[in-house]
Biopython code that builds the backbone (N, CA, C, O; Angstrom):
import numpy as np
from Bio.PDB.StructureBuilder import StructureBuilder

atoms = [
    (1, "MET", "N", (-13.697, -18.937, 30.805)),
    (1, "MET", "CA", (-12.885, -18.022, 31.538)),
    (1, "MET", "C", (-13.222, -16.628, 31.036)),
    (1, "MET", "O", (-13.583, -16.445, 29.874)),
    (2, "ARG", "N", (-13.099, -15.648, 31.924)),
    (2, "ARG", "CA", (-13.477, -14.274, 31.603)),
    (2, "ARG", "C", (-12.389, -13.321, 32.034)),
    (2, "ARG", "O", (-11.791, -13.465, 33.101)),
    (3, "LEU", "N", (-12.139, -12.322, 31.161)),
    (3, "LEU", "CA", (-11.136, -11.303, 31.438)),
    (3, "LEU", "C", (-11.790, -9.932, 31.238)),
    (3, "LEU", "O", (-12.288, -9.641, 30.150)),
    (4, "ASP", "N", (-11.794, -9.103, 32.260)),
    (4, "ASP", "CA", (-12.378, -7.772, 32.190)),
    (4, "ASP", "C", (-11.268, -6.715, 32.186)),
    (4, "ASP", "O", (-10.524, -6.575, 33.157)),
    (5, "LEU", "N", (-11.174, -5.982, 31.085)),
    (5, "LEU", "CA", (-10.079, -5.002, 30.925)),
    (5, "LEU", "C", (-10.540, -3.562, 31.227)),
    (5, "LEU", "O", (-9.796, -2.609, 30.996)),
    (6, "HIS", "N", (-11.754, -3.414, 31.737)),
    (6, "HIS", "CA", (-12.281, -2.067, 32.084)),
    (6, "HIS", "C", (-11.298, -1.375, 33.059)),
    (6, "HIS", "O", (-10.762, -2.000, 33.974)),
    (7, "GLY", "N", (-11.087, -0.096, 32.834)),
    (7, "GLY", "CA", (-10.346, 0.739, 33.796)),
    (7, "GLY", "C", (-8.841, 0.589, 33.697)),
    (7, "GLY", "O", (-8.109, 1.214, 34.464)),
    (8, "LEU", "N", (-8.361, -0.234, 32.758)),
    (8, "LEU", "CA", (-6.926, -0.377, 32.607)),
    (8, "LEU", "C", (-6.372, 0.522, 31.503)),
    (8, "LEU", "O", (-7.105, 0.891, 30.585)),
    (9, "THR", "N", (-5.117, 0.869, 31.578)),
    (9, "THR", "CA", (-4.483, 1.597, 30.489)),
    (9, "THR", "C", (-4.260, 0.592, 29.338)),
    (9, "THR", "O", (-4.350, -0.619, 29.537)),
    (10, "ILE", "N", (-3.976, 1.106, 28.158)),
    (10, "ILE", "CA", (-3.691, 0.244, 27.014)),
    (10, "ILE", "C", (-2.552, -0.721, 27.339)),
    (10, "ILE", "O", (-2.643, -1.906, 27.019)),
    (11, "GLN", "N", (-1.505, -0.246, 27.955)),
    (11, "GLN", "CA", (-0.342, -1.081, 28.254)),
    (11, "GLN", "C", (-0.737, -2.165, 29.331)),
    (11, "GLN", "O", (-0.362, -3.331, 29.208)),
    (12, "GLN", "N", (-1.473, -1.756, 30.344)),
    (12, "GLN", "CA", (-1.905, -2.734, 31.351)),
    (12, "GLN", "C", (-2.830, -3.774, 30.740)),
    (12, "GLN", "O", (-2.700, -4.963, 31.029)),
    (13, "ALA", "N", (-3.772, -3.336, 29.889)),
    (13, "ALA", "CA", (-4.691, -4.247, 29.288)),
    (13, "ALA", "C", (-3.974, -5.284, 28.407)),
    (13, "ALA", "O", (-4.286, -6.474, 28.441)),
    (14, "HIS", "N", (-3.010, -4.797, 27.624)),
    (14, "HIS", "CA", (-2.282, -5.671, 26.719)),
    (14, "HIS", "C", (-1.497, -6.747, 27.541)),
    (14, "HIS", "O", (-1.557, -7.942, 27.249)),
    (15, "ALA", "N", (-0.795, -6.286, 28.535)),
    (15, "ALA", "CA", (-0.007, -7.189, 29.381)),
    (15, "ALA", "C", (-0.906, -8.218, 30.099)),
    (15, "ALA", "O", (-0.589, -9.404, 30.193)),
    (16, "THR", "N", (-2.033, -7.705, 30.593)),
    (16, "THR", "CA", (-2.983, -8.606, 31.274)),
    (16, "THR", "C", (-3.564, -9.631, 30.331)),
    (16, "THR", "O", (-3.773, -10.778, 30.725)),
    (17, "PHE", "N", (-3.833, -9.248, 29.091)),
    (17, "PHE", "CA", (-4.329, -10.224, 28.131)),
    (17, "PHE", "C", (-3.321, -11.308, 27.866)),
    (17, "PHE", "O", (-3.664, -12.489, 27.837)),
    (18, "ILE", "N", (-2.069, -10.915, 27.671)),
    (18, "ILE", "CA", (-1.005, -11.937, 27.379)),
    (18, "ILE", "C", (-0.842, -12.878, 28.578)),
    (18, "ILE", "O", (-0.732, -14.092, 28.409)),
    (19, "GLU", "N", (-0.826, -12.308, 29.791)),
    (19, "GLU", "CA", (-0.703, -13.166, 31.009)),
    (19, "GLU", "C", (-1.885, -14.118, 31.126)),
    (19, "GLU", "O", (-1.711, -15.289, 31.464)),
    (20, "THR", "N", (-3.098, -13.614, 30.845)),
    (20, "THR", "CA", (-4.293, -14.441, 30.956)),
    (20, "THR", "C", (-4.308, -15.529, 29.903)),
    (20, "THR", "O", (-4.718, -16.658, 30.169)),
    (21, "MET", "N", (-3.858, -15.182, 28.700)),
    (21, "MET", "CA", (-3.777, -16.166, 27.612)),
    (21, "MET", "C", (-2.828, -17.296, 28.047)),
    (21, "MET", "O", (-3.136, -18.468, 27.829)),
    (22, "ALA", "N", (-1.711, -16.973, 28.643)),
    (22, "ALA", "CA", (-0.743, -18.002, 29.072)),
    (22, "ALA", "C", (-1.386, -18.930, 30.089)),
    (22, "ALA", "O", (-1.169, -20.141, 30.036)),
    (23, "VAL", "N", (-2.169, -18.393, 31.010)),
    (23, "VAL", "CA", (-2.854, -19.238, 32.032)),
    (23, "VAL", "C", (-3.921, -20.049, 31.363)),
    (23, "VAL", "O", (-4.068, -21.236, 31.652)),
    (24, "ALA", "N", (-4.687, -19.428, 30.457)),
    (24, "ALA", "CA", (-5.735, -20.173, 29.734)),
    (24, "ALA", "C", (-5.188, -21.383, 28.986)),
    (24, "ALA", "O", (-5.747, -22.478, 29.042)),
    (25, "VAL", "N", (-4.079, -21.154, 28.286)),
    (25, "VAL", "CA", (-3.451, -22.253, 27.538)),
    (25, "VAL", "C", (-2.963, -23.333, 28.479)),
    (25, "VAL", "O", (-3.196, -24.518, 28.240)),
    (26, "ALA", "N", (-2.275, -22.930, 29.569)),
    (26, "ALA", "CA", (-1.763, -23.908, 30.537)),
    (26, "ALA", "C", (-2.875, -24.704, 31.200)),
    (26, "ALA", "O", (-2.680, -25.871, 31.541)),
    (27, "CYS", "N", (-4.025, -24.099, 31.384)),
    (27, "CYS", "CA", (-5.183, -24.751, 32.036)),
    (27, "CYS", "C", (-6.112, -25.436, 31.061)),
    (27, "CYS", "O", (-7.134, -25.993, 31.460)),
    (28, "ASP", "N", (-5.760, -25.399, 29.762)),
    (28, "ASP", "CA", (-6.564, -26.056, 28.714)),
    (28, "ASP", "C", (-7.958, -25.492, 28.635)),
    (28, "ASP", "O", (-8.929, -26.223, 28.437)),
    (29, "VAL", "N", (-8.052, -24.173, 28.793)),
    (29, "VAL", "CA", (-9.366, -23.471, 28.625)),
    (29, "VAL", "C", (-9.674, -23.415, 27.137)),
    (29, "VAL", "O", (-8.774, -23.202, 26.324)),
    (30, "VAL", "N", (-10.934, -23.604, 26.776)),
    (30, "VAL", "CA", (-11.310, -23.612, 25.349)),
    (30, "VAL", "C", (-11.926, -22.299, 24.906)),
    (30, "VAL", "O", (-12.020, -22.048, 23.704)),
    (31, "SER", "N", (-12.346, -21.458, 25.828)),
    (31, "SER", "CA", (-12.883, -20.144, 25.413)),
    (31, "SER", "C", (-12.597, -19.093, 26.478)),
    (31, "SER", "O", (-12.671, -19.359, 27.677)),
    (32, "LEU", "N", (-12.278, -17.931, 26.024)),
    (32, "LEU", "CA", (-11.963, -16.811, 26.909)),
    (32, "LEU", "C", (-12.791, -15.639, 26.429)),
    (32, "LEU", "O", (-12.656, -15.207, 25.285)),
    (33, "GLU", "N", (-13.670, -15.108, 27.318)),
    (33, "GLU", "CA", (-14.441, -13.933, 27.050)),
    (33, "GLU", "C", (-13.640, -12.724, 27.521)),
    (33, "GLU", "O", (-13.280, -12.635, 28.695)),
    (34, "VAL", "N", (-13.360, -11.791, 26.606)),
    (34, "VAL", "CA", (-12.590, -10.627, 26.946)),
    (34, "VAL", "C", (-13.517, -9.396, 26.862)),
    (34, "VAL", "O", (-14.050, -9.061, 25.804)),
    (35, "ILE", "N", (-13.680, -8.749, 28.011)),
    (35, "ILE", "CA", (-14.533, -7.552, 28.071)),
    (35, "ILE", "C", (-13.642, -6.342, 27.928)),
    (35, "ILE", "O", (-12.808, -6.061, 28.789)),
    (36, "THR", "N", (-13.827, -5.619, 26.818)),
    (36, "THR", "CA", (-12.999, -4.447, 26.535)),
    (36, "THR", "C", (-13.796, -3.166, 26.907)),
    (36, "THR", "O", (-13.215, -2.107, 27.148)),
    (37, "GLY", "N", (-15.097, -3.293, 26.945)),
    (37, "GLY", "CA", (-15.961, -2.116, 27.077)),
    (37, "GLY", "C", (-16.136, -1.450, 25.730)),
    (37, "GLY", "O", (-15.378, -1.715, 24.797)),
    (38, "GLN", "N", (-17.134, -0.582, 25.624)),
    (38, "GLN", "CA", (-17.411, 0.054, 24.353)),
    (38, "GLN", "C", (-16.655, 1.373, 24.178)),
    (38, "GLN", "O", (-16.443, 1.833, 23.057)),
    (39, "GLY", "N", (-16.270, 1.947, 25.254)),
    (39, "GLY", "CA", (-15.591, 3.249, 25.192)),
    (39, "GLY", "C", (-16.607, 4.342, 24.952)),
    (39, "GLY", "O", (-17.779, 4.071, 24.689)),
    (40, "ARG", "N", (-16.158, 5.566, 25.043)),
    (40, "ARG", "CA", (-17.035, 6.705, 24.762)),
    (40, "ARG", "C", (-17.341, 6.774, 23.287)),
    (40, "ARG", "O", (-16.458, 6.599, 22.447)),
    (41, "ASN", "N", (-18.600, 7.031, 22.974)),
    (41, "ASN", "CA", (-19.058, 7.154, 21.571)),
    (41, "ASN", "C", (-18.630, 5.935, 20.743)),
    (41, "ASN", "O", (-18.315, 6.072, 19.560)),
    (42, "ALA", "N", (-18.616, 4.726, 21.366)),
    (42, "ALA", "CA", (-18.257, 3.467, 20.692)),
    (42, "ALA", "C", (-16.917, 3.519, 20.028)),
    (42, "ALA", "O", (-16.730, 2.898, 18.981)),
    (43, "ALA", "N", (-15.966, 4.241, 20.597)),
    (43, "ALA", "CA", (-14.657, 4.352, 20.059)),
    (43, "ALA", "C", (-13.542, 4.018, 21.086)),
    (43, "ALA", "O", (-12.501, 4.672, 21.147)),
    (44, "GLY", "N", (-13.810, 3.000, 21.859)),
    (44, "GLY", "CA", (-12.816, 2.660, 22.894)),
    (44, "GLY", "C", (-11.490, 2.141, 22.335)),
    (44, "GLY", "O", (-11.465, 1.315, 21.422)),
    (45, "ARG", "N", (-10.409, 2.634, 22.891)),
    (45, "ARG", "CA", (-9.068, 2.255, 22.415)),
    (45, "ARG", "C", (-8.791, 0.767, 22.630)),
    (45, "ARG", "O", (-8.274, 0.103, 21.731)),
    (46, "ILE", "N", (-9.119, 0.242, 23.785)),
    (46, "ILE", "CA", (-8.871, -1.154, 24.050)),
    (46, "ILE", "C", (-9.703, -1.991, 23.083)),
    (46, "ILE", "O", (-9.185, -2.942, 22.498)),
    (47, "ARG", "N", (-10.945, -1.667, 22.907)),
    (47, "ARG", "CA", (-11.798, -2.419, 21.956)),
    (47, "ARG", "C", (-11.222, -2.372, 20.551)),
    (47, "ARG", "O", (-11.274, -3.364, 19.825)),
    (48, "HIS", "N", (-10.682, -1.246, 20.169)),
    (48, "HIS", "CA", (-10.089, -1.116, 18.808)),
    (48, "HIS", "C", (-8.801, -1.911, 18.694)),
    (48, "HIS", "O", (-8.569, -2.566, 17.678)),
    (49, "GLU", "N", (-7.957, -1.866, 19.725)),
    (49, "GLU", "CA", (-6.663, -2.549, 19.691)),
    (49, "GLU", "C", (-6.731, -4.038, 19.888)),
    (49, "GLU", "O", (-5.866, -4.758, 19.389)),
    (50, "PHE", "N", (-7.741, -4.538, 20.610)),
    (50, "PHE", "CA", (-7.762, -5.955, 21.017)),
    (50, "PHE", "C", (-7.601, -6.929, 19.820)),
    (50, "PHE", "O", (-6.779, -7.840, 19.924)),
    (51, "PRO", "N", (-8.312, -6.797, 18.729)),
    (51, "PRO", "CA", (-8.104, -7.749, 17.637)),
    (51, "PRO", "C", (-6.656, -7.800, 17.120)),
    (51, "PRO", "O", (-6.173, -8.851, 16.698)),
    (52, "ILE", "N", (-5.992, -6.668, 17.162)),
    (52, "ILE", "CA", (-4.560, -6.620, 16.737)),
    (52, "ILE", "C", (-3.722, -7.424, 17.741)),
    (52, "ILE", "O", (-2.841, -8.194, 17.359)),
    (53, "TRP", "N", (-4.021, -7.226, 19.048)),
    (53, "TRP", "CA", (-3.245, -8.005, 20.046)),
    (53, "TRP", "C", (-3.415, -9.486, 19.859)),
    (53, "TRP", "O", (-2.463, -10.250, 20.021)),
    (54, "ALA", "N", (-4.607, -9.900, 19.522)),
    (54, "ALA", "CA", (-4.884, -11.350, 19.353)),
    (54, "ALA", "C", (-4.069, -11.890, 18.168)),
    (54, "ALA", "O", (-3.607, -13.031, 18.184)),
    (55, "GLU", "N", (-3.902, -11.038, 17.134)),
    (55, "GLU", "CA", (-3.149, -11.493, 15.973)),
    (55, "GLU", "C", (-1.612, -11.573, 16.252)),
    (55, "GLU", "O", (-0.938, -12.459, 15.726)),
    (56, "ILE", "N", (-1.076, -10.655, 17.070)),
    (56, "ILE", "CA", (0.353, -10.632, 17.285)),
    (56, "ILE", "C", (0.785, -11.300, 18.592)),
    (56, "ILE", "O", (1.966, -11.316, 18.940)),
    (57, "ASN", "N", (-0.194, -11.846, 19.302)),
    (57, "ASN", "CA", (0.065, -12.509, 20.585)),
    (57, "ASN", "C", (1.051, -13.666, 20.352)),
    (57, "ASN", "O", (0.897, -14.448, 19.414)),
    (58, "PRO", "N", (2.082, -13.757, 21.241)),
    (58, "PRO", "CA", (3.022, -14.880, 21.129)),
    (58, "PRO", "C", (2.357, -16.258, 21.242)),
    (58, "PRO", "O", (2.925, -17.273, 20.838)),
    (59, "LEU", "N", (1.135, -16.268, 21.802)),
    (59, "LEU", "CA", (0.371, -17.510, 21.939)),
    (59, "LEU", "C", (-0.645, -17.703, 20.825)),
    (59, "LEU", "O", (-1.531, -18.549, 20.944)),
    (60, "ARG", "N", (-0.536, -16.940, 19.750)),
    (60, "ARG", "CA", (-1.483, -16.951, 18.618)),
    (60, "ARG", "C", (-1.753, -18.361, 18.121)),
    (60, "ARG", "O", (-2.876, -18.668, 17.720)),
    (61, "MET", "N", (-0.751, -19.220, 18.140)),
    (61, "MET", "CA", (-0.953, -20.561, 17.583)),
    (61, "MET", "C", (-2.004, -21.347, 18.358)),
    (61, "MET", "O", (-2.503, -22.363, 17.872)),
    (62, "HIS", "N", (-2.349, -20.877, 19.579)),
    (62, "HIS", "CA", (-3.377, -21.539, 20.357)),
    (62, "HIS", "C", (-4.764, -20.989, 20.137)),
    (62, "HIS", "O", (-5.735, -21.514, 20.681)),
    (63, "ILE", "N", (-4.871, -19.931, 19.341)),
    (63, "ILE", "CA", (-6.180, -19.265, 19.091)),
    (63, "ILE", "C", (-6.802, -19.834, 17.809)),
    (63, "ILE", "O", (-6.192, -19.835, 16.740)),
    (64, "VAL", "N", (-8.021, -20.310, 17.960)),
    (64, "VAL", "CA", (-8.784, -20.806, 16.806)),
    (64, "VAL", "C", (-9.503, -19.612, 16.130)),
    (64, "VAL", "O", (-9.450, -19.467, 14.908)),
    (65, "SER", "N", (-10.172, -18.765, 16.933)),
    (65, "SER", "CA", (-10.907, -17.626, 16.357)),
    (65, "SER", "C", (-11.092, -16.573, 17.418)),
    (65, "SER", "O", (-11.024, -16.844, 18.617)),
    (66, "VAL", "N", (-11.331, -15.351, 16.943)),
    (66, "VAL", "CA", (-11.666, -14.209, 17.790)),
    (66, "VAL", "C", (-12.903, -13.565, 17.134)),
    (66, "VAL", "O", (-12.850, -13.154, 15.975)),
    (67, "THR", "N", (-13.987, -13.483, 17.866)),
    (67, "THR", "CA", (-15.187, -12.864, 17.354)),
    (67, "THR", "C", (-15.716, -11.817, 18.334)),
    (67, "THR", "O", (-15.622, -11.984, 19.550)),
    (68, "GLN", "N", (-16.260, -10.760, 17.798)),
    (68, "GLN", "CA", (-16.896, -9.742, 18.613)),
    (68, "GLN", "C", (-18.278, -10.181, 18.938)),
    (68, "GLN", "O", (-19.005, -10.649, 18.061)),
    (69, "GLU", "N", (-18.666, -10.044, 20.179)),
    (69, "GLU", "CA", (-19.949, -10.495, 20.630)),
    (69, "GLU", "C", (-20.966, -9.362, 20.474)),
    (69, "GLU", "O", (-21.428, -8.812, 21.474)),
    (70, "ASN", "N", (-21.315, -9.014, 19.257)),
    (70, "ASN", "CA", (-22.140, -7.846, 18.939)),
    (70, "ASN", "C", (-23.506, -7.916, 19.599)),
    (70, "ASN", "O", (-23.953, -6.934, 20.191)),
    (71, "LYS", "N", (-24.171, -9.047, 19.510)),
    (71, "LYS", "CA", (-25.563, -9.100, 20.017)),
    (71, "LYS", "C", (-25.622, -9.076, 21.551)),
    (71, "LYS", "O", (-26.387, -8.309, 22.137)),
    (72, "ARG", "N", (-24.824, -9.908, 22.182)),
    (72, "ARG", "CA", (-24.924, -9.997, 23.630)),
    (72, "ARG", "C", (-24.211, -8.848, 24.313)),
    (72, "ARG", "O", (-24.726, -8.280, 25.276)),
    (73, "ASN", "N", (-23.037, -8.502, 23.829)),
    (73, "ASN", "CA", (-22.229, -7.465, 24.460)),
    (73, "ASN", "C", (-21.298, -6.868, 23.416)),
    (73, "ASN", "O", (-20.289, -7.495, 23.094)),
    (74, "PRO", "N", (-21.581, -5.694, 22.872)),
    (74, "PRO", "CA", (-20.737, -5.149, 21.806)),
    (74, "PRO", "C", (-19.368, -4.751, 22.299)),
    (74, "PRO", "O", (-18.489, -4.478, 21.482)),
    (75, "GLY", "N", (-19.144, -4.704, 23.612)),
    (75, "GLY", "CA", (-17.820, -4.356, 24.162)),
    (75, "GLY", "C", (-17.080, -5.631, 24.602)),
    (75, "GLY", "O", (-16.230, -5.572, 25.491)),
    (76, "ALA", "N", (-17.393, -6.770, 23.991)),
    (76, "ALA", "CA", (-16.735, -8.004, 24.377)),
    (76, "ALA", "C", (-16.338, -8.834, 23.167)),
    (76, "ALA", "O", (-16.942, -8.741, 22.099)),
    (77, "PHE", "N", (-15.299, -9.653, 23.363)),
    (77, "PHE", "CA", (-14.818, -10.566, 22.331)),
    (77, "PHE", "C", (-14.797, -11.952, 22.903)),
    (77, "PHE", "O", (-14.582, -12.141, 24.100)),
    (78, "LEU", "N", (-15.019, -12.913, 22.058)),
    (78, "LEU", "CA", (-14.902, -14.311, 22.452)),
    (78, "LEU", "C", (-13.678, -14.929, 21.713)),
    (78, "LEU", "O", (-13.615, -14.953, 20.484)),
    (79, "VAL", "N", (-12.727, -15.419, 22.513)),
    (79, "VAL", "CA", (-11.517, -16.026, 21.953)),
    (79, "VAL", "C", (-11.644, -17.504, 22.158)),
    (79, "VAL", "O", (-11.700, -17.990, 23.288)),
    (80, "ARG", "N", (-11.690, -18.216, 21.062)),
    (80, "ARG", "CA", (-11.756, -19.706, 21.137)),
    (80, "ARG", "C", (-10.339, -20.254, 21.016)),
    (80, "ARG", "O", (-9.576, -19.850, 20.140)),
    (81, "LEU", "N", (-10.006, -21.167, 21.897)),
    (81, "LEU", "CA", (-8.656, -21.704, 21.987)),
    (81, "LEU", "C", (-8.625, -23.172, 21.597)),
    (81, "LEU", "O", (-9.605, -23.885, 21.815)),
    (82, "ARG", "N", (-7.528, -23.636, 21.029)),
    (82, "ARG", "CA", (-7.356, -25.029, 20.693)),
    (82, "ARG", "C", (-7.245, -25.880, 21.960)),
    (82, "ARG", "O", (-6.649, -25.466, 22.955)),
    (83, "LYS", "N", (-7.822, -27.056, 21.899)),
    (83, "LYS", "CA", (-7.582, -28.033, 22.978)),
    (83, "LYS", "C", (-6.151, -28.464, 22.906)),
    (83, "LYS", "O", (-5.639, -28.707, 21.813)),
    (84, "GLN", "N", (-5.493, -28.568, 24.015)),
    (84, "GLN", "CA", (-4.110, -28.996, 24.054)),
    (84, "GLN", "C", (-4.078, -30.529, 24.093)),
    (84, "GLN", "O", (-4.870, -31.163, 24.790)),
    (85, "HIS", "N", (-3.172, -31.090, 23.351)),
    (85, "HIS", "CA", (-2.987, -32.532, 23.364)),
    (85, "HIS", "C", (-1.830, -32.864, 24.265)),
    (85, "HIS", "O", (-0.671, -32.675, 23.898)),
    (86, "HIS", "N", (-2.139, -33.360, 25.445)),
    (86, "HIS", "CA", (-1.081, -33.669, 26.402)),
    (86, "HIS", "C", (-0.648, -35.087, 26.209)),
    (86, "HIS", "O", (-1.474, -35.992, 26.087)),
    (87, "VAL", "N", (0.637, -35.282, 26.180)),
    (87, "VAL", "CA", (1.230, -36.616, 26.056)),
    (87, "VAL", "C", (1.509, -37.162, 27.466)),
    (87, "VAL", "O", (2.169, -36.513, 28.278)),
    (88, "SER", "N", (0.991, -38.368, 27.736)),
    (88, "SER", "CA", (1.222, -38.933, 29.053)),
    (88, "SER", "C", (2.362, -39.904, 29.049)),
    (88, "SER", "O", (2.691, -40.474, 30.089)),
]
sb = StructureBuilder()
sb.init_structure("model")
sb.init_model(0)
sb.init_chain("A")
sb.init_seg("    ")
for serial, (resi, resn, name, xyz) in enumerate(atoms, 1):
    if name == "N":
        sb.init_residue(resn, " ", resi, " ")
    sb.init_atom(name, np.array(xyz, "f"), 0.0, 1.0, " ", f" {name:<3s}", serial, name[0])
structure = sb.get_structure()
């Protein structure tokens, strides 16, 4: 699953991330690529704030790891999610 936050305000990007996380968890997605962009002079606000959002996200218990994709795309993060165990 992929989420592109380019062109959003900080508030819009944060809300969109939380909404997308809820969908990803409900759909049992195991990885979410979040494109924050690099920002001007490599100092983008969304890129800077994103790791904090991942830590305080109400769905944090579903996150295994958050890594910055430096080699492939320095303006992107990969969020790995836990597989959900559904009881039938």
